[in-house]
C-alpha positions in Angstrom: -16.3 13.6 -26.5 -16.7 17.1 -27.9 -15.9 20.2 -25.9 -18.5 22.9 -25.1 -17.8 24.7 -28.3 -17.0 23.5 -31.8 -15.4 26.1 -34.1 -15.4 24.4 -37.5 -18.5 26.3 -38.7 -18.0 29.4 -36.5 -16.8 32.6 -38.3 -16.4 34.8 -35.1 -15.5 32.9 -32.0 -15.9 34.8 -28.7 -13.5 35.0 -25.8 -16.2 33.4 -23.6 -16.4 30.3 -25.9 -12.6 29.9 -25.9 -12.5 30.3 -22.1 -15.2 27.6 -21.7 -13.1 25.2 -23.9 -9.9 26.0 -22.0 -11.6 25.5 -18.7 -13.1 22.1 -19.8 -9.7 21.0 -21.1 -8.1 22.0 -17.8 -10.5 19.7 -15.9 -9.2 16.7 -17.9 -5.9 16.7 -15.9 -4.9 17.0 -12.3 -6.0 20.2 -10.5 -3.1 21.2 -8.2 -4.3 22.4 -4.8 -3.2 24.0 -1.5 -4.1 21.6 1.3 -5.3 22.5 4.8 -6.7 20.3 7.6 -6.2 16.8 8.8 -9.6 14.9 9.1 -11.5 17.8 7.4 -9.3 18.4 4.4 -9.9 21.6 2.4 -8.4 21.8 -1.1 -7.9 25.3 -2.7 -7.1 25.1 -6.4 -4.0 27.0 -7.3 -4.9 30.4 -8.7 -3.9 31.3 -12.2 -3.2 27.7 -13.4 -6.3 25.8 -12.3 -9.7 25.5 -14.1 -12.8 27.0 -12.4 -14.5 24.2 -10.4 -18.2 25.3 -10.0 -19.5 21.8 -9.2 -18.2 18.3 -8.7 -18.4 16.0 -11.7 -17.3 12.4 -12.2 -13.6 11.7 -12.3 -12.4 15.2 -11.6 -9.0 14.8 -9.9 -7.3 17.0 -7.4 -3.7 16.7 -6.2 -1.8 18.2 -3.3 0.6 17.5 -0.3 -0.9 16.3 3.0 -0.9 19.1 5.6 -1.4 16.9 8.7 -1.9 13.2 9.4 -5.5 12.0 9.7 -6.6 10.4 12.9 -9.9 9.0 11.7 -12.3 9.3 8.7 -11.6 12.1 6.3 -13.8 14.5 4.3 -12.6 16.4 1.2 -13.9 19.8 0.3 -12.8 21.7 -2.8 -13.1 25.5 -2.3 -16.6 26.3 -1.2 -18.2 23.1 -2.5 -19.6 20.5 -0.1 -17.3 18.4 2.1 -17.6 14.7 1.1 -16.3 11.5 2.5 -12.9 10.2 1.4 -12.5 6.5 0.6 -9.6 4.1 0.2 -10.0 1.4 -2.4 -9.7 -2.2 -1.1 -10.3 -5.7 -2.4 -13.8 -5.5 -1.0 -14.5 -2.1 -2.5 -14.1 1.5 -1.3 -13.9 1.8 2.5 -13.7 4.9 4.7 -10.3 6.0 5.9 -9.7 5.0 9.5 -6.6 7.0 10.6 -3.0 7.0 9.5 -3.5 6.7 5.8 -2.5 10.3 5.1 1.0 11.3 6.3 2.1 15.0 6.4 4.4 15.8 3.6 3.3 13.0 1.3 1.6 13.6 -2.0 -2.0 12.4 -2.5 -4.7 12.5 -5.2 -8.5 12.7 -4.7 -10.9 11.6 -7.5 -14.6 12.5 -7.3 -17.1 9.6 -7.8 -20.8 10.3 -7.7 -21.6 6.7 -6.9 -19.8 6.7 -3.5 -21.7 7.0 -0.2 -24.9 5.4 -1.7 -25.0 8.0 -4.5 -24.3 11.0 -2.3 -20.8 11.3 -3.8 -17.3 11.2 -2.4 -13.6 10.9 -3.2 -11.3 8.0 -3.9 -8.1 8.8 -2.1 -4.8 7.6 -3.6 -1.5 8.0 -1.7 1.9 6.3 -1.4 1.7 6.1 2.5 1.3 2.3 2.5 5.1 2.3 2.7 5.6 5.5 4.7 8.7 5.2 6.8 9.4 1.7 5.5 6.5 0.3 7.4 3.6 -1.4 5.7 0.6 0.4 7.1 -2.1 -1.1 5.0 -4.3 -3.7 6.5 -3.4 -7.3 5.5 -7.1 -7.8 4.8 -6.5 -5.6 1.7 -3.7 -7.8 0.3 -5.5 -10.3 -1.8 -5.1 -12.3 -5.0 -1.4 -12.6 -4.5 -0.3 -14.9 -7.4 1.4 -18.0 -6.1 2.4 -20.5 -8.8 -0.4 -21.0 -11.2 -3.2 -20.0 -8.8 -4.3 -17.0 -6.8 -4.0 -17.0 -3.0 -5.0 -14.6 -0.2 -2.4 -13.4 2.3 -3.9 -14.1 5.8 -1.0 -13.0 8.0 2.7 -12.2 8.0 4.6 -12.7 11.2 8.3 -12.8 12.1 10.7 -13.5 14.9 14.4 -13.1 15.7 16.3 -15.9 17.4 19.8 -16.8 18.3 20.5 -20.4 17.4 23.4 -22.5 18.5 24.3 -25.2 16.0 26.7 -28.0 17.2 29.1 -29.7 14.9 27.3 -31.0 11.8 28.9 -34.1 10.2 29.4 -34.5 6.5 26.2 -35.2 4.5 24.0 -34.6 7.6 21.5 -32.1 8.8 20.7 -30.4 12.2 17.6 -28.7 13.4 17.2 -25.8 15.8 13.9 -24.2 16.9 13.0 -20.6 17.4 9.9 -18.8 18.6 7.8 -17.0 15.9 4.5 -16.0 17.6 1.5 -16.5 15.3 3.3 -18.9 12.9 1.0 -21.8 11.8 1.7 -25.2 10.5 2.5 -25.2 6.7 3.1 -21.4 6.6 5.5 -20.3 4.0 8.8 -19.6 5.8 11.6 -17.3 4.7 14.9 -16.9 6.5 17.2 -13.9 7.0 20.6 -15.3 8.0 23.0 -12.3 8.4 26.7 -12.6 7.9 27.7 -15.6 10.0 26.7 -18.4 7.6 29.2 -21.3 7.7 30.9 -22.0 4.3 29.2 -24.9 2.5 26.1 -24.9 4.7 22.5 -24.6 3.4 19.5 -23.5 5.4 15.7 -24.0 5.1 12.9 -23.3 7.5 9.4 -24.7 8.2 6.7 -24.5 10.8 5.8 -28.0 12.2 4.5 -26.7 15.5 2.2 -23.6 16.1 4.3 -20.6 17.1 7.7 -22.3 16.3 9.9 -22.2 13.3 12.4 -25.0 12.8 15.6 -23.9 11.1 17.4 -26.8 9.4 21.1 -26.5 8.6 22.2 -28.9 5.8 25.8 -30.0 5.2 26.1 -31.5 1.7 30.0 -31.4 1.9 32.5 -34.2 2.6 33.7 -32.5 5.8 32.2 -31.6 9.1 31.0 -28.0 9.7 32.1 -26.6 13.0 29.8 -25.5 15.8 28.4 -22.0 15.1 26.0 -19.6 16.8 23.8 -17.5 14.5 21.1 -14.8 14.8 18.3 -15.7 12.4 15.2 -13.7 11.3 12.3 -16.0 10.3 9.2 -14.8 8.5 6.1 -16.9 8.2 3.4 -16.1 5.7 -0.1 -17.7 5.9 -1.9 -18.2 2.6 -5.5 -19.2 1.7 -6.2 -21.6 0.0 
């Protein structure tokens, strides 16, 4: 794509022509902005290093640091241009922000798309706040097409529980089951265990959900000697997949 002015056949380029090309080139990258507001976010391009934005055009990108956490839907306004809705991309397409996606102090990017809001235009909002503070804040409904084996599956739920399990003596070449409560666990969920530091030497562990809301933790003793009684605190996580 050519810029506004082509100089190959021009013998006397003007400053205005050069400025127009530099401004167009500047729009190809991120425009750094000062940020104000929470739900009504105003972006002010940084003077001196930002191109002149006289109108929104497709795929213009603006970056900044969140000033305040949003508590609902968000509009984005660049300078004196109109305020337009902000959207978060999801597996079902762009959706309006609902609150908590923008966290103060985190970086974000807003990209203009004229097709959003039924052709009225809006912004795709990209931010790393899905893992803010170590907590997954994105809706599980947006976690789709997780590749499991050779086929794609949809994550329907992730639930976990913490239980203290008292295993009695486990004879050689034997197994022992103890149950723990994991609210929301369903039969045939994929179960993972967090065992901590009190794992008996030689023992192996596996978990499964055979009863709704309960995870069975099975201790296996493949050795030639008994394993002494032990009490353990176990974290069990159950993941529901479809299909």
